[in-house]
N, C-alpha and C positions, 0 to 999 in steps of 0.2 A: 377556489379552484386554481388561482394563479400561484398559490403557495405550494402546490403539490410538486410541480417540476423542480422548484427550488429545493424542496425537501429531498427529492430523489437524487439530485445532483450532489447535495450535501452528503447524503448517505454513501453515494458512489465514491466521492472524494475521500471520505473517512475510511471506506473499505480499502481503497488504493493505498492510503497512508499506512493503514495497518499492515497490508501485505508488504509494502516497502520496508516497514520497520522489521517485519518478520524476516524478510530477505537479508536486510542489513544485519540482523541478529545472527542469522544462520552463517552469513559470511564472516562475521566477527568471531563466532565460535570456531568455525572452520579454520580461520587464520590463526586463532590462538592455539588450536590443536596442532597445526603445522609447526608453529614456533616451539611448542612444548616437545613434540616428538623429535624434531631435529636437534633441539638443544640437548636432550638426554641421549639421543643416539650418537651425536658428535662427541659428547663427553665420555660416553661409554667406549666409543672407538678410540678416543684419545687415551683413556685409561688402559684399554686392551693393548694399544701400541706401547704404552709405557711398560706394561708387564712383559711384553715380548722383548723389548730392548733390555729390560732388567734381567730377563732369563739369559740373554746373550752374555751379560756381564757375570751372572751367576755361573753359567757354563764355563766361561773362560777362567774365572777364578778357581773353580773346582778342578779343571784340567791342568791349570798351572800348578795348583797345590799338589796334585798327583805326581806331576813331573818333578817338582822340587823334592817331594818326599822320596821318590825313587832315587834321585841323585844323592839325597842325604843318606839313605840306607846303604847305597853303594860305596860312597866315599867318606861318610861321617863328617862332612864339612859343616860346621855350625852355621856358616852363612846361608847354606841351602835350607837349613831348618828355619832360619829367620824369614827367608823368602816364602817358605811353606806357610808359616804362620800369617804372613801378610796376605798371601793369596787366598787362604781358606777363610780369612776374616770377611771376604766379600759374600760368599754364600751364607756364612754365619750371621751376617748383618740382616739378610733377608729372612733368615730363620727367626731372629729376634722380632722383626716386623710382624711375621705371621702369628707368633705367640701373643704379641700385644693386641692384634686385631681379633683374635679368636678367644681371648680371655673373657671371663664373665664381666669384668669391669674394663670395657674397651679403653685402651690407653693410646690415644692418638699421637701424643708427643713422643712416646717410646717407639711407636710404629714408624714415625717419621725419622727418628734417629737411626733405626735399623735399616730403613731404605737408603738413607744417605751413606751408611757404612757399606751398603751393598753397591755403591757407586752409581745410584740412580740420581737423575737430575732433581734438584729441590722442587721445581714446578711439577715434574712427573710424580714425585712422591705424594703431593696433594691429590693428584688425579687418581693414583693407585688406591689411596685411602678412601676417597670418595666412592670409587667403583666397588671396593670391598664392602663398605658399609651398606650401600644401597642394593647390591646384587648378590650378596654372599649366599642367599637362600635359593638363587637360581640354579636349577639342576646341573647345567653344564659348568657353571662357575664352581659349584660344590665339587664337581669332578676334578677341576683344575686345582682346587685347594687340596684335595686328597692326594693328587700327584705331587704337589708341592711338599706336603707333609712327609710323604714317603721319601722324597729326595732329601729333605732335611735329616731324616733318620740315617741316610747313607753318608751325609756330610758329618754327622756325629761319629759314624763308624770310621771314616777317614781320619778325623781328628784324633780318635782313640788310637788308631794305628800309629799316627805321628807321635803322640805322647809316649806310647809304649816303646817305639824305636828310640826316641830321645833318651828315655830313662836307661835303656839297655846300652846304648852307645856311650852315654856318660859314665856308666859303671863298668864299661869294657866287657859286657856280657852278651854282646850280639854275635851269635854263631852264624855260620854259613847257612845252616838250615833255617834259622830265624830270618835271615836276609831273603832267602827264596820264598818262604811262607808269606812274609810281609809284602814283598813285591808282587807276588801272585794275588794276594788279597787286595792290594791297591789297584792293580790292573782290572781285577774282577769288579771292584767297586766302581771304577771309572766307566767300564762298559755298561754296567747297570744304570749308572747315573746318566749316561748319554741317552739311553732309552727313555728314562723319565723326563729328561729335558726336552727331547723331541716330542714326547706325548703331551707335555705341558704346552709347548708352542702350537701343536696341532689343535689341541682343545681350544686355546684362545683364538686360533685362526677360524675354527668352526663357529665360535661365538660371533666373531666379526662378520662372517658370511651370513649368519642368521639375522644379525642386526641389519645388515644391508637389505636382505629380503624383506624384513619387517618394515623398514623405512620405505622401501619401494611400494609394497602393498598398501601401507597406510597412506602414503602420499597420493597414490592413484585414486583411492576411495574418496579422500578429501577433495581431490581435484575434481572428481565427478560431481560432488555436491556443489562445489563452487561454479562449475559449468552450468549446472541446473539452475542455480540462483542468478548467475550473471555471466554471460558469455565473455563480455569484455574483461571483467575482473579475472575470470578463469584463465584467459589467454596469458595475462601478465603473470599470474601465479604459476602456471605450468612452466613458463620459461625459467622463472626463478627456481622452482623445484628441480627442474631438469639440470640446471647449472649446479645446484647444490648437490644433487645426486652424483653427477659426474665427478665433482671435486672429492666427494667422500670415497667413491670407488677408485679414483686415481690414487688418493692417499693410501687406501688400503692395499692396492696392488703394489705401490712403491714399498710399503712396509714389508710385504710378503717377500718381495725380491731382495730387499736389504737383509732380512732375517735369514732367508735361504742362503745368500752369499756368505754371511757370517758363519752360519752353521756348517756349511760345507768347508769353509776355511779351517774351522776348528777340527773337523774330522780329518782333513788332509794333514794338518800339522801334527795332530796327536798320533796319527798312524805312522807318518814318515819320520817322526823324531825317534821312534823306538829302535829302528835299525841302527842309526849312528850311535845311539846310547849303548846298544849291545856291542857294537864294534869297539867303542871306547873301553868297555868293560873287558873285552877280549885282549886289547892291547895292554891294559893294566895288568892282567894276569900274566902276559908275556914279560912285562917289566919286572914283576915280582920274581919270576924264575930266571931272569937274565942277570949275568954278572959283568958282562962286557960293557964298559961305559959308552963305547961308540954305538953299539947296538941299541942300548937304552936311549941314547940321543936320537937315533933313527926312529925308534918307536914313538918318542915324544913328538917328533916332526910329523909323523903320520897322524897322531892324535890332533895336533894343531890343524893339519890339513883337513881332517874330517870335520872339525868344528867350523872351520872357515867355509867348507862346502855346505854344511847345514845352514850356516848363516845366510849364504847366498840363496839357498833353496827357500828359506822362509821369506826373504825379500822378494823372490820371484813369485811365491804364492800370494803375497800381498798385492803385487802388481797384477797377478792373474785375476784375483777376485775383483779388484777395482776396475779392471778393464773387461770384465765379463760381458758387458753389454756390447762391446766392440766386436766380439767374436774371435775367430782364430787369427793369430798373428804369425804369418809364415815368414821364415828367414832361411838362408842357406845353412844347412846343418851338416856337420861331420859325424856320420854314424859311428865311425871307429872311435872317436873321442868319447862320445856318449856311452857306447858299450864298455869301453875301458874304465870310465869313471864308475859305472854301475858295478862292474865286476870287482874293481878295487874296493869299493865300499862294502860289498857283500862278502868279499874274501876275508875281511877283518871281523866279520860277524862270528860269534861263538860257534854257531853251527856250520860256518863256512870254512873252518880251518882244514877239515879233511875232505873238502869237495874240490874236484878238479873242474876247471872252467875251460871250455873249448869255444873257439870263434871260427865261423865260416862267413866272412863278410864280402860277398860278391858286390853288393851295393854299398857304397861308402859316403856318397854325397847326395843329399836330397833337399828339396824345398818344402819345408813343413814347419809346424810349431814345435820348437825344440823342447819347451817345457812339458808339453803334453806327451811328447815322445819319451822324455826322461821318466815321467810318471808311469807310463806304460811299462817300460823296460825294468825300472827299479822294482816295481811291485811284482812282476812276473818272475824275475830272477830271485828276489827275496823269498817268494813263496817256494820256489824250487829248492832253495837252501833250507828253509824251515822244515819242509816235508821230505827231505832226503832220507833214504833208508839206512840206518846205522848198521844193519845186519849184512849189507852187501859189501863184498871185498873192495869194490871201487865205487865211490859216489861221484857223479858228474852232472854238470849242467852245460848245455850247448846252446849258444846264441847264433842264429843263422839269419842272414839278410840276402835277398835277391830281388829281382824285378820280373814282373810279367809285362804284357803289352801296355797295360793301363794302371797297374798298381805296384806299390812297393810292398814287399812281403817281409815280415819279421816273424821268426819262429824261435820260441824258447822251449827247449826239450830237456827232460831229466829222466833219470832211472830211479826215481824216488818211490814213495808209498803209493802213488796213484790216487785216482778219484773214483768213488763208487758210481755206477751208472745213474742211480736214483738222485745223486747229488749234483751231477753234471749240469742239469737244467737250471739249478737254483744257485750255483756258486757265485753268479754275478749279482744276486739280490743283496741289497744293503742289509748288513748285520747277520747274514746267513752263515752259520757255522755248522759243518757236517759232523755227525756223530758226537764223540767226546772231545772234539777239537778245543784245546785250551791255548793254542799258540797264536790265534788270530783274533782280531776284534771284529772280523766280518765286514771290513770296509775296503780292503785293498783291491780285490777284484771288481768291486762296484766302481771304484775310481778308475780302474783300467777301462771298464766298459764305457763309462761316461766320457773319458778322454777319446777313445776310439770313435764313439758316436759323434762327438764334436768335430772330428776330422773326417766325417762322412765315410768311415770305414766299417769293417766288421771283424769280429773275433770268433774263432772256432776252437773247440777243445777236443782233443783225442787222448783218451786215457784208458789204461788197463790196470785195475787195482793190483798193487804189489809188483808191477813191472815197470811202467813208465807213464809219463804225461807229456803232452805237447800242446802248446798254445800257438795258434797261427793267427797273426794280425795282418789284415789286408787294408791298405790305405791308398786311395786314388792319388795320382800325381797332381791332378788339377782340382 
């Protein structure tokens, strides 16, 4: 009888030990699961980040290649063609990487060579290859690969245009019609590529967000298991998981902000470079027709001035993107100087030669962000010139400034083609182009709206098709 209590205690002790072992096993498995999930999620986010950064280089290379190719077609300068070849080698490098990764016999070394040619960091190249190998069959990643493939087809098309132009220029067979067709094809290709590049980034961004959600849900479930098995261990793990989750979310948010800034910078530069390029083309036409050496010299000085202004604009845009997080930078601005610069630039534009510019500047000195003000005016005046009505005996653009009690008012009015009522609500949307519009990339008025919004202002449009258009910008003084 004395042995019975001892037997019972031994059984109870053995049962407790078994339960402890089970709890320890559950905690071990839960901990291992957390490690595995976070390891793969962080690597996946790192790979996604690398692809987003790579897309920025891809986009920049493609847009630079388009700009150099247009210069080459315009001027026939062999140096521009060399720059075109160098720029397009970046997206072509990524093209090589994709083919190597999707081939029947996966060629990792060739893929790495391609990514390095695409200006990706060597460490990022390893992450990109790892992500592709392990998640290429994931539905959303398959979608991104499909967009990538479509973009590579457009890169091929751009390269083909470049080779065709090079052959014709070398043989002296490039006609004016050829120039127009090739430039139109290049601009159309660039616009389509921009859509593909944005879609690629958005798809990868969606993947990142889904990974974040997956990580969050998985971590919560595992944490509940750990809480059930051991409250003390669970408290420690929750803190660690919370810190890890915050770091991942902060990293992802930072990457999104950086990518959005770079993307917007590319859109701004691509859009605003087209006007001075067209102005330079117009001045070259004038030089071709001019015989007076003094007048030719004056035109050359105007060309140099246009290039210097554009160089300053690009530097300002770089500063603008870098200081985006600081907000609006207000300084004392001379509206007369800004308006005169905008008119001078657009007066040299091909379509602006026959347009008369009028100024009614009641308000000349304001405290605001000069760069944003220049973006607003330049895009509005440029649009008025682009869409002037060639059938009217007089084409004009009027810039007017005045003040209300609390706002400065800027109006840009023209007697151009006008805007259809159904288009007026959407003209400020990114990439929106009304009807058969081939003159615009659909980004100018989007940039205007964005700049006005950052200045806490509002913009209104009044237009009658075939008669006139007027844009009214109201910006508060404080």
